[in-house]
C-alpha positions as CSV (number, residue, x, y, z in Angstrom):
1,M,5.6,-12.8,-12.8
2,F,2.1,-11.9,-10.6
3,A,1.0,-14.9,-10.4
4,S,4.6,-17.3,-9.5
5,A,4.7,-15.1,-6.4
6,D,4.1,-16.1,-3.0
7,A,3.5,-13.3,-1.9
8,P,1.9,-9.5,-3.0
9,L,5.6,-7.8,-4.4
10,R,6.1,-3.8,-3.8
11,A,7.4,-1.5,-7.0
12,R,11.3,-2.4,-5.9
13,A,10.5,-6.2,-6.3
14,V,9.2,-5.8,-9.7
15,C,11.5,-3.7,-11.2
16,Q,14.4,-6.5,-10.2
17,A,12.4,-9.2,-12.1
18,M,12.2,-7.1,-14.6
19,D,16.3,-6.4,-15.4
20,V,15.1,-2.4,-15.2
21,E,17.5,-0.3,-13.2
22,I,17.0,0.2,-9.5
23,A,16.7,4.2,-9.8
24,P,14.4,6.5,-7.9
25,S,12.9,7.7,-10.9
26,N,12.4,3.8,-12.6
27,V,10.6,2.8,-9.2
28,N,8.1,5.6,-9.2
29,N,7.6,5.2,-12.5
30,V,6.6,0.9,-12.0
31,R,4.6,2.3,-9.5
32,L,2.4,4.4,-11.5
33,K,2.3,1.3,-13.1
34,L,1.2,-0.7,-11.0
35,K,-1.5,1.3,-9.3
36,R,-3.2,2.3,-12.2
37,L,-3.9,-1.8,-12.9
38,A,-5.0,-1.9,-9.4
39,E,-7.1,0.9,-10.0
40,R,-8.7,-1.1,-13.0
41,R,-8.5,-4.1,-10.8
42,I,-6.2,-6.4,-12.8
43,L,-3.9,-6.4,-9.8
44,T,-4.8,-5.5,-6.1
45,E,-3.2,-3.5,-3.3
46,T,-3.6,-5.2,-0.3
47,E,-1.3,-2.9,1.5
48,Q,0.1,0.6,0.6
49,G,2.8,-0.2,-1.8
50,L,2.7,-4.1,-2.1
51,F,0.9,-5.2,-4.9
52,T,-0.4,-8.5,-6.3
53,L,-2.9,-10.7,-8.8
54,P,-7.2,-10.8,-6.5
55,R,-8.6,-14.0,-5.9
56,P,-10.7,-14.9,-7.7
């Protein structure tokens, strides 16, 4: 999903792409997972709440 995205994605857009119900608890859970991936440098948080793949 991130590889084909033209711009950084928010947690809500990731939920929509994964067909997860857009509920505050689901969005928060996805946001926390995205932040963990950013801490592990699998993703990059370009701005607060915007996630993308790191550039090589």
